[in-house]
Structures are given as structure tokens and as C-alpha cells.
MDTraj code that builds the backbone (N, CA, C; nanometers):
import mdtraj as md
import numpy as np

residues = "UNK UNK UNK UNK UNK UNK UNK UNK UNK UNK UNK UNK UNK UNK UNK UNK UNK UNK UNK UNK UNK UNK UNK UNK UNK UNK UNK UNK UNK UNK UNK UNK UNK UNK UNK UNK UNK UNK UNK UNK UNK UNK UNK UNK UNK UNK UNK UNK UNK UNK UNK UNK UNK UNK UNK UNK UNK UNK UNK UNK UNK UNK UNK UNK UNK UNK UNK UNK UNK UNK UNK UNK UNK UNK UNK UNK UNK UNK UNK UNK UNK UNK UNK UNK UNK UNK UNK UNK UNK UNK UNK UNK UNK UNK UNK UNK UNK UNK UNK UNK UNK UNK UNK UNK UNK UNK UNK UNK UNK UNK UNK UNK UNK UNK UNK UNK UNK UNK UNK UNK UNK UNK UNK UNK UNK UNK UNK UNK UNK UNK UNK UNK UNK UNK UNK UNK UNK UNK UNK UNK UNK UNK UNK".split()
xyz = np.array([
    [4.6746, 4.8941, -3.9734],
    [4.7017, 4.8956, -3.8309],
    [4.8259, 4.8122, -3.8047],
    [4.9071, 4.8603, -3.7155],
    [5.0325, 4.7912, -3.6838],
    [5.0065, 4.6556, -3.6201],
    [5.0879, 4.5608, -3.6594],
    [5.0720, 4.4279, -3.6004],
    [5.1366, 4.4211, -3.4628],
    [5.1902, 4.5317, -3.4139],
    [5.2504, 4.5345, -3.2801],
    [5.1458, 4.5582, -3.1713],
    [5.0224, 4.5843, -3.2104],
    [4.9147, 4.6055, -3.1146],
    [4.8622, 4.4679, -3.0730],
    [4.8507, 4.4468, -2.9419],
    [4.8126, 4.3169, -2.8879],
    [4.6624, 4.3090, -2.8620],
    [4.6033, 4.1960, -2.9000],
    [4.4636, 4.1678, -2.8706],
    [4.4582, 4.0410, -2.7855],
    [4.3635, 4.0382, -2.6923],
    [4.3378, 3.9182, -2.6111],
    [4.1897, 3.8907, -2.6197],
    [4.1530, 3.7650, -2.5965],
    [4.0107, 3.7369, -2.5969],
    [3.9781, 3.5904, -2.6001],
    [3.8576, 3.5649, -2.6472],
    [3.8045, 3.4281, -2.6510],
    [3.7259, 3.4090, -2.7794],
    [3.7468, 3.2922, -2.8402],
    [3.6707, 3.2503, -2.9567],
    [3.5812, 3.1346, -2.9145],
    [3.4554, 3.1367, -2.9537],
    [3.3620, 3.0293, -2.9184],
    [3.3077, 2.9681, -3.0476],
    [3.3287, 2.8377, -3.0613],
    [3.2842, 2.7622, -3.1774],
    [3.1679, 2.6733, -3.1362],
    [3.0716, 2.6576, -3.2252],
    [2.9548, 2.5755, -3.1970],
    [2.9802, 2.4263, -3.2082],
    [3.0869, 2.3891, -3.2771],
    [3.1163, 2.2471, -3.2957],
    [3.2646, 2.2289, -3.3261],
    [3.3072, 2.1051, -3.3159],
    [3.4453, 2.0732, -3.3513],
    [3.4692, 2.1009, -3.4994],
    [3.3671, 2.0792, -3.5811],
    [3.3790, 2.1037, -3.7250],
    [3.4082, 2.2504, -3.7538],
    [3.3434, 2.3423, -3.6814],
    [3.3680, 2.4851, -3.7001],
    [3.5105, 2.5216, -3.6582],
    [3.5569, 2.4614, -3.5498],
    [3.6942, 2.4820, -3.5057],
    [3.7912, 2.4316, -3.6123],
    [3.7641, 2.3132, -3.6665],
    [3.8484, 2.2559, -3.7725],
    [3.8551, 2.3487, -3.8934],
    [3.7406, 2.4073, -3.9273],
    [3.7351, 2.4960, -4.0436],
    [3.8285, 2.6150, -4.0262],
    [3.8257, 2.6780, -3.9086],
    [3.9132, 2.7928, -3.8862],
    [4.0596, 2.7496, -3.8819],
    [4.0883, 2.6403, -3.8129],
    [4.2265, 2.5921, -3.8074],
    [4.2782, 2.5587, -3.9467],
    [4.1944, 2.5011, -4.0285],
    [4.2334, 2.4689, -4.1654],
    [4.2641, 2.5970, -4.2427],
    [4.1793, 2.6975, -4.2269],
    [4.1996, 2.8254, -4.2935],
    [4.3312, 2.8892, -4.2509],
    [4.3683, 2.8699, -4.1237],
    [4.4931, 2.9252, -4.0716],
    [4.6133, 2.8347, -4.0993],
    [4.5875, 2.7203, -4.1630],
    [4.6961, 2.6272, -4.1934],
    [4.7456, 2.5518, -4.0725],
    [4.6564, 2.5275, -3.9762],
    [4.6968, 2.4621, -3.8517],
    [4.6057, 2.3461, -3.8141],
    [4.5415, 2.2847, -3.9113],
    [4.4507, 2.1739, -3.8825],
    [4.5227, 2.0600, -3.8107],
    [4.6509, 2.0422, -3.8380],
    [4.7282, 1.9364, -3.7736],
    [4.7471, 1.9591, -3.6237],
    [4.7107, 2.0769, -3.5732],
    [4.7243, 2.1096, -3.4306],
    [4.5985, 2.0786, -3.3503],
    [4.4922, 2.0332, -3.4175],
    [4.3642, 2.0115, -3.3500],
    [4.3762, 1.9151, -3.2329],
    [4.4355, 1.8010, -3.2553],
    [4.4473, 1.7011, -3.1486],
    [4.5212, 1.7582, -3.0277],
    [4.6276, 1.8302, -3.0542],
    [4.7052, 1.8926, -2.9470],
    [4.6189, 1.9907, -2.8676],
    [4.5372, 2.0679, -2.9366],
    [4.4499, 2.1648, -2.8704],
    [4.3462, 2.0977, -2.7817],
    [4.2926, 1.9865, -2.8287],
    [4.1842, 1.9202, -2.7570],
    [4.2318, 1.8320, -2.6420],
    [4.3618, 1.8184, -2.6246],
    [4.4140, 1.7365, -2.5150],
    [4.3882, 1.8004, -2.3790],
    [4.3554, 1.9278, -2.3776],
    [4.3197, 1.9950, -2.2528],
    [4.4373, 2.0615, -2.1860],
    [4.4037, 2.1430, -2.0870],
    [4.5067, 2.2149, -2.0133],
    [4.5546, 2.3375, -2.0876],
    [4.6342, 2.4201, -2.0192],
    [4.6868, 2.5417, -2.0823],
    [4.7721, 2.5092, -2.2044],
    [4.7669, 2.5964, -2.3014],
    [4.8406, 2.5801, -2.4264],
    [4.9378, 2.6960, -2.4408],
    [5.0206, 2.6854, -2.5354],
    [5.1051, 2.7960, -2.5777],
    [5.1340, 2.7761, -2.7250],
    [5.0290, 2.7473, -2.7998],
    [5.0395, 2.7182, -2.9417],
    [5.0410, 2.8488, -3.0199],
    [5.1462, 2.8695, -3.0970],
    [5.1592, 2.9922, -3.1751],
    [5.1445, 2.9603, -3.3225],
    [5.0586, 3.0390, -3.3897],
    [5.0437, 3.0264, -3.5337],
    [5.0028, 3.1578, -3.5961],
    [5.0796, 3.2016, -3.6913],
    [5.0484, 3.3213, -3.7711],
    [5.0044, 3.4426, -3.6887],
    [5.0784, 3.4808, -3.5877],
    [5.0441, 3.5976, -3.5072],
    [4.9427, 3.5710, -3.3983],
    [4.8966, 3.4478, -3.3867],
    [4.7969, 3.4080, -3.2871],
    [4.8593, 3.3089, -3.1908],
    [4.8342, 3.3285, -3.0620],
    [4.8780, 3.2315, -2.9621],
    [4.7551, 3.1845, -2.8854],
    [4.7301, 3.0543, -2.8896],
    [4.6190, 2.9957, -2.8141],
    [4.6739, 2.9568, -2.6782],
    [4.6178, 3.0139, -2.5729],
    [4.6715, 2.9933, -2.4391],
    [4.5941, 2.8912, -2.3571],
    [4.4677, 2.8693, -2.3936],
    [4.3870, 2.7721, -2.3186],
    [4.2664, 2.7306, -2.4024],
    [4.2229, 2.6073, -2.3815],
    [4.1070, 2.5543, -2.4537],
    [4.0136, 2.4880, -2.3528],
    [3.8837, 2.5076, -2.3723],
    [3.7837, 2.4410, -2.2879],
    [3.6670, 2.3974, -2.3758],
    [3.6096, 2.2843, -2.3417],
    [3.4883, 2.2380, -2.4089],
    [3.3776, 2.2421, -2.3048],
    [3.2752, 2.3243, -2.3301],
    [3.1627, 2.3401, -2.2377],
    [3.0334, 2.3309, -2.3154],
    [2.9446, 2.2449, -2.2716],
    [2.8130, 2.2289, -2.3357],
    [2.8252, 2.2061, -2.4861],
    [2.9258, 2.1300, -2.5262],
    [2.9446, 2.0995, -2.6677],
    [3.0056, 2.2109, -2.7493],
    [3.0396, 2.3212, -2.6836],
    [3.1014, 2.4342, -2.7520],
    [3.2508, 2.4358, -2.7230],
    [3.3271, 2.4853, -2.8172],
    [3.4722, 2.4889, -2.8059],
    [3.5162, 2.6331, -2.7830],
    [3.5813, 2.6566, -2.6687],
    [3.6241, 2.7897, -2.6273],
    [3.7770, 2.7968, -2.6327],
    [3.8288, 2.8952, -2.7041],
    [3.9726, 2.9155, -2.7129],
    [4.0066, 3.0521, -2.6570],
    [4.0941, 3.0544, -2.5593],
    [4.1462, 3.1795, -2.5061],
    [4.2713, 3.2099, -2.5873],
    [4.2845, 3.3344, -2.6327],
    [4.3942, 3.3663, -2.7225],
    [4.4542, 3.5033, -2.6929],
    [4.5695, 3.5259, -2.7515],
    [4.6296, 3.6584, -2.7588],
    [4.7129, 3.6609, -2.8852],
    [4.7430, 3.7797, -2.9308],
    [4.8240, 3.7897, -3.0510],
    [4.8171, 3.9257, -3.1144],
    [4.8779, 3.9352, -3.2317],
    [4.8727, 4.0590, -3.3080],
    [4.7274, 4.0900, -3.3417],
    [4.6914, 4.2165, -3.3352],
    [4.5525, 4.2562, -3.3554],
    [4.5016, 4.2182, -3.4947],
    [4.5908, 4.2026, -3.5904],
    [4.5450, 4.1703, -3.7250],
    [4.5651, 4.0237, -3.7619],
    [4.5769, 3.9346, -3.6633],
    [4.6041, 3.7940, -3.6953],
    [4.5015, 3.7288, -3.7879],
    [4.3713, 3.7642, -3.7828],
    [4.2781, 3.6959, -3.8739],
    [4.2872, 3.7448, -4.0189],
    [4.3622, 3.8508, -4.0434],
    [4.3622, 3.9100, -4.1773],
    [4.4153, 3.8154, -4.2843],
    [4.5038, 3.7241, -4.2486],
    [4.5558, 3.6308, -4.3493],
    [4.4502, 3.5285, -4.3916],
    [4.3501, 3.5062, -4.3088],
    [4.2462, 3.4075, -4.3389],
    [4.1204, 3.4711, -4.3988],
    [4.0966, 3.5975, -4.3680],
    [3.9741, 3.6644, -4.4125],
    [3.9786, 3.6960, -4.5615],
    [3.8621, 3.6967, -4.6260],
    [3.8584, 3.7406, -4.7663],
    [3.9094, 3.8845, -4.7770],
    [3.9789, 3.9144, -4.8825],
    [4.0435, 4.0459, -4.8996],
    [3.9437, 4.1612, -4.9035],
    [3.8192, 4.1343, -4.9445],
    [3.7189, 4.2402, -4.9554],
    [3.6325, 4.2548, -4.8302],
    [3.6753, 4.1911, -4.7201],
    [3.5948, 4.1933, -4.5977],
    [3.6829, 4.2313, -4.4787],
    [3.6274, 4.3101, -4.3879],
    [3.6978, 4.3434, -4.2654],
    [3.7257, 4.2149, -4.1880],
    [3.8501, 4.1957, -4.1443],
    [3.8865, 4.0682, -4.0820],
    [3.8119, 4.0399, -3.9527],
    [3.7765, 4.1416, -3.8758],
    [3.7018, 4.1172, -3.7525],
    [3.5571, 4.0781, -3.7840],
    [3.4975, 4.1424, -3.8832],
    [3.3626, 4.1031, -3.9259],
    [3.3632, 3.9594, -3.9768],
    [3.4652, 3.9244, -4.0561],
    [3.4760, 3.7880, -4.1061],
    [3.4887, 3.6885, -3.9917],
    [3.5748, 3.7205, -3.8939],
    [3.5952, 3.6302, -3.7808],
    [3.4643, 3.6083, -3.7054],
    [3.3898, 3.7159, -3.6803],
    [3.2612, 3.7025, -3.6114],
    [3.1656, 3.6131, -3.6891],
    [3.1736, 3.6160, -3.8213],
    [3.0841, 3.5324, -3.9024],
    [3.1186, 3.3838, -3.8915],
    [3.2349, 3.3510, -3.8390],
    [3.2797, 3.2126, -3.8267],
    [3.2517, 3.1531, -3.6891],
    [3.2045, 3.2357, -3.5956],
    [3.1978, 3.1981, -3.4548],
    [3.0592, 3.2142, -3.3949],
    [3.0381, 3.1431, -3.2828],
    [2.9185, 3.1667, -3.2006],
    [2.9391, 3.2854, -3.1086],
    [3.0632, 3.3062, -3.0660],
    [3.0912, 3.4143, -2.9728],
    [3.2348, 3.4605, -2.9826],
    [3.2555, 3.5855, -2.9421],
    [3.3880, 3.6453, -2.9502],
    [3.4037, 3.7525, -2.8434],
    [3.5171, 3.7502, -2.7744],
    [3.5622, 3.8628, -2.6929],
    [3.6911, 3.9092, -2.7583],
    [3.6980, 4.0384, -2.7918],
    [3.8112, 4.0956, -2.8641],
    [3.8535, 4.2200, -2.7868],
    [3.9552, 4.2081, -2.7045],
    [3.9969, 4.3142, -2.6133],
    [4.1323, 4.3697, -2.6564],
    [4.1310, 4.4951, -2.7027],
    [4.2535, 4.5641, -2.7425],
    [4.2764, 4.6752, -2.6399],
    [4.3462, 4.6400, -2.5332],
    [4.3637, 4.7329, -2.4219],
    [4.4344, 4.8609, -2.4649],
    [4.5342, 4.8489, -2.5488],
    [4.6105, 4.9653, -2.5938],
    [4.5212, 5.0686, -2.6630],
    [4.4196, 5.0218, -2.7337],
    [4.3270, 5.1106, -2.8039],
    [4.1988, 5.1356, -2.7242],
    [4.1893, 5.0792, -2.6055],
    [4.0697, 5.0907, -2.5209],
    [3.9452, 5.0485, -2.5987],
    [3.9557, 4.9323, -2.6592],
    [3.8496, 4.8810, -2.7441],
    [3.8114, 4.7400, -2.7005],
    [3.6836, 4.7181, -2.6787],
    [3.6333, 4.5872, -2.6393],
    [3.5141, 4.5527, -2.7279],
    [3.5295, 4.4477, -2.8064],
    [3.4235, 4.3991, -2.8939],
    [3.3712, 4.2692, -2.8338],
    [3.2404, 4.2605, -2.8169],
    [3.1779, 4.1391, -2.7656],
    [3.0708, 4.0980, -2.8662],
    [3.0831, 3.9757, -2.9136],
    [2.9862, 3.9228, -3.0099],
    [2.9282, 3.7947, -2.9512],
    [2.7975, 3.7861, -2.9471],
    [2.7278, 3.6653, -2.9014],
    [2.6270, 3.6259, -3.0086],
    [2.6420, 3.5043, -3.0586],
    [2.5491, 3.4537, -3.1585],
    [2.4097, 3.4312, -3.1028],
    [2.4003, 3.4182, -2.9697],
    [2.2714, 3.4070, -2.9024],
    [2.2829, 3.4753, -2.7665],
    [2.1714, 3.5215, -2.7162],
    [2.1720, 3.5976, -2.5906],
    [2.2210, 3.5170, -2.4721],
    [2.1994, 3.3873, -2.4728],
    [2.2360, 3.3056, -2.3573],
    [2.3783, 3.2494, -2.3645],
    [2.4570, 3.2915, -2.4628],
    [2.5937, 3.2425, -2.4759],
    [2.6796, 3.2902, -2.3590],
    [2.7443, 3.1983, -2.2937],
    [2.8361, 3.2295, -2.1845],
    [2.9776, 3.2018, -2.2314],
    [3.0686, 3.2882, -2.1929],
    [3.2090, 3.2682, -2.2240],
    [3.2734, 3.1846, -2.1139],
    [3.3713, 3.1053, -2.1486],
    [3.4376, 3.0188, -2.0517],
    [3.5450, 3.0932, -1.9727],
    [3.6059, 3.1930, -2.0326],
    [3.7203, 3.2589, -1.9704],
    [3.6909, 3.4019, -1.9252],
    [3.5718, 3.4518, -1.9545],
    [3.5332, 3.5882, -1.9174],
    [3.3943, 3.5856, -1.8545],
    [3.3835, 3.6427, -1.7379],
    [3.2539, 3.6568, -1.6711],
    [3.1824, 3.7805, -1.7254],
    [3.0508, 3.7756, -1.7307],
    [2.9723, 3.8882, -1.7790],
    [3.0034, 4.0164, -1.7022],
    [3.0176, 4.0050, -1.5710],
    [3.0463, 4.1229, -1.4878],
    [3.1822, 4.1822, -1.5225],
    [3.2806, 4.0976, -1.5435],
    [3.4152, 4.1428, -1.5821],
    [3.4098, 4.2195, -1.7150],
    [3.3347, 4.1675, -1.8113],
    [3.3229, 4.2341, -1.9407],
    [3.2506, 4.3682, -1.9274],
    [3.1474, 4.3715, -1.8454],
    [3.0732, 4.4956, -1.8232],
    [3.1637, 4.6025, -1.7616],
    [3.2425, 4.5649, -1.6616],
    [3.3318, 4.6600, -1.5964],
    [3.4400, 4.7103, -1.6920],
    [3.4945, 4.6217, -1.7727],
    [3.5972, 4.6624, -1.8686],
    [3.5390, 4.7573, -1.9720],
    [3.4188, 4.7283, -2.0200],
    [3.3523, 4.8156, -2.1179],
    [3.3296, 4.9551, -2.0569],
    [3.2846, 4.9582, -1.9321],
    [3.2635, 5.0862, -1.8629],
    [3.3953, 5.1619, -1.8469],
    [3.5021, 5.0898, -1.8128],
    [3.6348, 5.1519, -1.7973],
    [3.6795, 5.2161, -1.9290],
    [3.6658, 5.1428, -2.0376],
    [3.7065, 5.1948, -2.1677],
    [3.6186, 5.3131, -2.2091],
    [3.4876, 5.3047, -2.1846],
    [3.3982, 5.4157, -2.2175],
    [3.4338, 5.5411, -2.1385],
    [3.4663, 5.5246, -2.0089],
    [3.5092, 5.6397, -1.9281],
    [3.6348, 5.7024, -1.9865],
    [3.7290, 5.6189, -2.0257],
    [3.8542, 5.6680, -2.0822],
    [3.8263, 5.7500, -2.2081],
    [3.7384, 5.6988, -2.2961],
    [3.7065, 5.7701, -2.4189],
    [3.6340, 5.9020, -2.3896],
    [3.5437, 5.9007, -2.2927],
    [3.4716, 6.0238, -2.2578],
    [3.5672, 6.1277, -2.2002],
    [3.6592, 6.0851, -2.1142],
    [3.7584, 6.1772, -2.0577],
    [3.8494, 6.2313, -2.1674],
    [3.8876, 6.1473, -2.2601],
    [3.9732, 6.1917, -2.3719],
    [3.9001, 6.2931, -2.4571],
    [3.7737, 6.2668, -2.4871],
    [3.6941, 6.3598, -2.5672],
    [3.6783, 6.4936, -2.4944],
    [3.6573, 6.4854, -2.3637],
    [3.6423, 6.6065, -2.2832],
    [3.7719, 6.6859, -2.2827],
    [3.8842, 6.6188, -2.2719],
    [4.0148, 6.6874, -2.2752],
    [4.0389, 6.7551, -2.4096],
    [3.9980, 6.6893, -2.5170],
    [4.0172, 6.7470, -2.6507],
    [3.9275, 6.8690, -2.6701],
    [3.7997, 6.8583, -2.6319],
    [3.7090, 6.9712, -2.6492],
    [3.7469, 7.0861, -2.5570],
    [3.8122, 7.0542, -2.4445],
    [3.8587, 7.1583, -2.3534],
    [3.9698, 7.2444, -2.4119],
    [4.0337, 7.1962, -2.5155],
    [4.1408, 7.2718, -2.5807],
    [4.0866, 7.3849, -2.6693],
    [3.9578, 7.3778, -2.7048],
    [3.9013, 7.4763, -2.7987],
    [3.8218, 7.5811, -2.7291],
])
top = md.Topology()
chain = top.add_chain()
for i, resn in enumerate(residues, 1):
    res = top.add_residue(resn, chain, resSeq=i)
    for name in ("N", "CA", "C"):
        top.add_atom(name, md.element.get_by_symbol(name[0]), res)
traj = md.Trajectory(xyz[None], top)
């Protein structure tokens, strides 16, 4: 997949240690203090840009955007990078608007995202599903 495709979303870590682990894997452990200082960020590393950080209920929430394949440099070569990323997190919002794809991962049912409301995610998922259904209908209409 082309790295020109943009993904936006949120990563949720259960602890500072889990956040450190991912940053270390990405070669950016030295950026931890800067991230935790609060306020909007514009930290760029390996195709990933962290735009905002929040700590809520002991969980670390990172709002991000970047190339759709940014985790691939950190993931094991024999594993899908998105599956690997989900295995490192409590929660994930992975929104690829260009592909009309929205992945939502919650390690527990009561997990709340800091930057995305449940209603907003539901509406976006419905929008993307409508788009796919209309596209499928247009394709089958050709035959």
C-alpha cells in the first residue's frame, strides 16, 4: 500500500511503560518527556505525527496522523502491522478516509477515547458503510 495514503486516529496505552515500549520500538524514546508536557504537539517520527496527548484515568491517549503504513517499521515482518499495533494498545481508532475505512479496537467494552466521541465514530462508520454499499450497487448495476 502506498505510503501517500493518510491515516488519522488515536492510540490508547494502559500505562506510561506501554507508551515507552512503543516509542522505543519507533526509536523515539527520547521524545517521551516532550510528549508528556501536555498541550498540542507536532512531533514527527517515521511517517507518524503526534498532534496531541492526554492522560485520562491513568491511560495515555495520543492523537495522530501519518502515512497509513507508519507502524510497519516497528512490526514483526511476519505480522500485519495493524494487527501488531492493536496488540500493543488498549484502544485504537484508525481512520483512513481516502479508503473509507474505520477500524476501532477496544481492549475493554468501557474504554473511552479522549479525542473521539462514540457517536462521532458511529456516524463515521455508517457514512463509510453507505459509501461501500452505494459503490457495490453501482458496480453490480453495470452487469
